[in-house]
C-alpha positions as CSV (number, residue, x, y, z in Angstrom):
1,M,18.0,8.1,-5.5
2,S,18.1,11.1,-7.7
3,P,15.2,11.6,-10.2
4,S,17.6,11.3,-13.2
5,R,18.7,7.7,-12.3
6,S,16.7,4.8,-13.5
7,L,15.4,2.2,-11.1
8,T,17.9,-0.5,-10.0
9,P,16.9,-4.1,-10.3
10,L,16.1,-4.2,-6.5
11,A,14.0,-1.0,-6.8
12,T,12.1,-2.5,-9.8
13,R,11.3,-5.5,-7.7
14,A,10.2,-3.3,-4.8
15,L,7.9,-1.3,-7.2
16,G,6.5,-4.6,-8.6
17,F,5.8,-5.8,-5.1
18,A,4.1,-2.6,-4.2
19,I,1.9,-2.7,-7.3
20,A,1.0,-6.4,-6.8
21,Y,0.3,-5.8,-3.1
22,G,-2.0,-2.9,-4.1
23,V,-3.9,-5.0,-6.7
24,V,-4.5,-7.8,-4.2
25,R,-5.5,-5.5,-1.4
26,L,-7.8,-3.5,-3.6
27,G,-9.3,-6.7,-4.9
28,Y,-10.1,-7.7,-1.3
29,I,-11.7,-4.4,-0.7
30,A,-13.8,-4.7,-3.8
31,L,-15.1,-8.1,-2.6
32,F,-15.8,-6.7,0.8
33,L,-17.8,-3.9,-0.7
34,L,-19.9,-6.4,-2.7
35,A,-20.5,-8.4,0.4
36,S,-21.5,-5.4,2.5
37,R,-24.1,-4.0,0.1
38,E,-26.9,-4.5,2.6
39,Q,-25.0,-3.7,5.7
40,P,-24.3,0.0,6.1
41,G,-22.1,-0.4,9.2
42,L,-19.8,-3.0,7.6
43,R,-19.7,-0.9,4.4
44,T,-18.5,2.1,6.4
45,S,-15.8,0.0,8.0
46,V,-14.7,-1.3,4.6
47,L,-14.5,2.2,3.2
48,G,-12.3,3.1,6.2
49,L,-10.1,0.1,5.3
50,A,-9.9,1.3,1.7
51,V,-8.5,4.7,2.9
52,G,-5.8,3.1,5.1
53,T,-4.9,0.6,2.4
54,S,-4.5,3.4,-0.2
55,V,-2.1,5.2,2.1
56,A,-0.1,2.1,2.7
57,I,0.1,1.4,-1.1
58,G,1.2,5.0,-1.6
59,L,4.0,4.6,1.0
60,L,5.1,1.3,-0.6
61,V,5.3,2.8,-4.1
62,T,7.1,5.9,-2.8
63,A,9.6,3.8,-0.9
64,A,10.4,1.8,-4.1
65,F,11.9,5.0,-5.5
66,L,14.0,5.8,-2.4
67,D,16.9,4.1,-0.6
68,G,18.6,4.2,2.8
69,A,17.0,5.7,5.8
70,A,14.1,7.3,3.9
71,Q,13.0,3.9,2.5
72,V,13.2,2.3,5.9
73,T,11.2,5.1,7.5
74,L,8.4,4.6,4.9
75,W,8.4,0.9,5.3
76,L,8.1,1.2,9.1
77,N,5.3,3.8,8.8
78,R,3.5,1.4,6.4
79,N,3.8,-1.4,8.9
80,H,3.1,0.7,12.0
81,D,-0.5,-0.6,12.2
82,R,0.7,-4.2,12.3
83,L,3.2,-3.6,15.2
84,G,0.8,-2.2,17.8
């Protein structure tokens, strides 16, 4: 998709999904951080999860602006942790 084109209806849905996914996942992380206040080991793990989640959200948002093979590649990279 060229930068001068506006988002198609499908891309708008993809972007909406990516944003909603990000809000929910970051909400989970916020709750985990509250729950791990007195457990340094768990808090470290949650912070690691936050980094991975941020990368995944970034890939989803970027993929919403692409199409074809580039979009599929980003989706597969985002889901790589779930496949193995």
